C-alpha positions as CSV (number, residue, x, y, z in Angstrom):
1,M,-33.0,-21.5,22.7
2,A,-29.6,-20.0,22.0
3,T,-29.5,-16.4,20.8
4,N,-27.1,-17.4,17.9
5,A,-29.3,-20.2,16.6
6,I,-28.8,-20.8,12.9
7,R,-32.0,-20.5,11.0
8,P,-32.5,-21.1,7.3
9,T,-33.2,-18.1,5.0
10,T,-34.4,-18.3,1.5
11,V,-32.5,-16.4,-1.2
12,R,-34.2,-16.4,-4.6
13,L,-31.7,-16.0,-7.5
14,D,-32.4,-15.8,-11.2
15,E,-31.0,-18.7,-13.2
16,T,-28.1,-16.7,-14.6
17,T,-26.9,-15.5,-11.2
18,K,-27.2,-19.1,-9.9
19,K,-25.0,-20.4,-12.7
20,R,-22.5,-17.7,-12.1
21,L,-22.4,-18.4,-8.4
22,K,-22.0,-22.1,-9.0
23,R,-19.2,-21.5,-11.4
24,I,-17.3,-19.3,-9.0
25,A,-17.9,-21.7,-6.1
26,E,-16.4,-24.5,-8.1
27,L,-13.4,-22.4,-9.1
28,R,-12.8,-21.6,-5.4
29,N,-13.5,-25.2,-4.2
30,R,-16.3,-23.8,-2.1
31,S,-20.1,-24.5,-2.0
32,P,-22.5,-22.0,-3.3
33,H,-23.9,-21.9,0.2
34,W,-20.5,-20.9,1.6
35,M,-20.2,-18.2,-1.1
36,I,-23.6,-16.7,-0.2
37,L,-22.7,-16.7,3.5
38,E,-19.4,-15.0,2.8
39,A,-21.0,-12.4,0.5
40,V,-23.6,-11.6,3.2
41,R,-21.0,-11.3,5.9
42,Q,-18.8,-9.0,3.9
43,Y,-21.8,-6.9,2.9
44,V,-23.0,-6.6,6.5
45,D,-19.4,-5.8,7.8
46,R,-19.0,-3.1,5.1
47,E,-22.4,-1.5,5.8
48,E,-21.8,-1.5,9.6
49,K,-18.5,0.4,9.0
50,R,-20.1,2.7,6.5
51,E,-22.9,3.5,9.0
52,A,-20.4,4.0,11.9
53,F,-18.5,6.5,9.6
54,R,-21.8,8.3,8.7
55,Q,-22.7,8.5,12.4
56,D,-19.3,9.9,13.3
57,G,-19.8,12.6,10.6
58,I,-23.2,13.5,11.9
59,K,-21.8,13.7,15.5
60,A,-18.9,15.9,14.3
61,W,-21.3,18.2,12.3
62,R,-23.5,18.6,15.4
63,E,-20.5,19.3,17.6
64,Y,-19.3,21.9,15.1
65,Q,-22.8,23.5,15.0
66,A,-22.8,23.7,18.8
67,T,-19.3,24.9,19.4
68,G,-18.0,26.4,16.1
69,L,-14.6,24.7,16.8
70,H,-12.8,23.6,13.7
71,V,-9.5,23.2,12.0
72,T,-9.1,24.7,8.5
73,S,-8.2,22.6,5.5
74,E,-4.9,24.4,5.3
75,E,-4.1,23.6,8.9
76,A,-5.0,19.9,8.3
77,D,-2.9,19.8,5.1
78,V,0.2,21.1,6.9
79,W,-0.3,18.6,9.7
80,L,-0.8,15.7,7.3
81,E,2.3,16.7,5.3
82,K,4.4,16.6,8.5
83,L,3.0,13.2,9.5
84,E,3.7,11.9,6.0
85,A,7.3,13.2,6.3
86,G,7.6,11.2,9.6
87,Q,7.5,14.2,11.9
88,G,5.3,13.2,14.9
89,E,3.2,16.3,15.1
90,D,0.4,16.8,17.6
91,V,-3.1,17.2,16.2
92,P,-3.8,20.9,15.4
93,E,-5.7,22.8,18.0
94,C,-9.4,23.5,17.2
95,H,-10.5,27.1,17.2
96,G,-13.6,29.1,16.7
């Protein structure tokens, strides 16, 4: 069996939400099924990105705890202002 086999899943919606979904689907010339799939895909994409961002933050925090290396907010602000002005500045050096 293929690993990407499509399998049915039940989604139980209250009548009000079902009607709203059907109305939007009709306005978009889409099926309610398509709308649900799209909503789930967007949600999963967003949550994967959110989790990756969270994991990056955890990793950065652990690295800081281990090394103490950092850039101050003032140093970061100066660097960002130069970037915004179109001056290709190198990333500030981390220090302890």
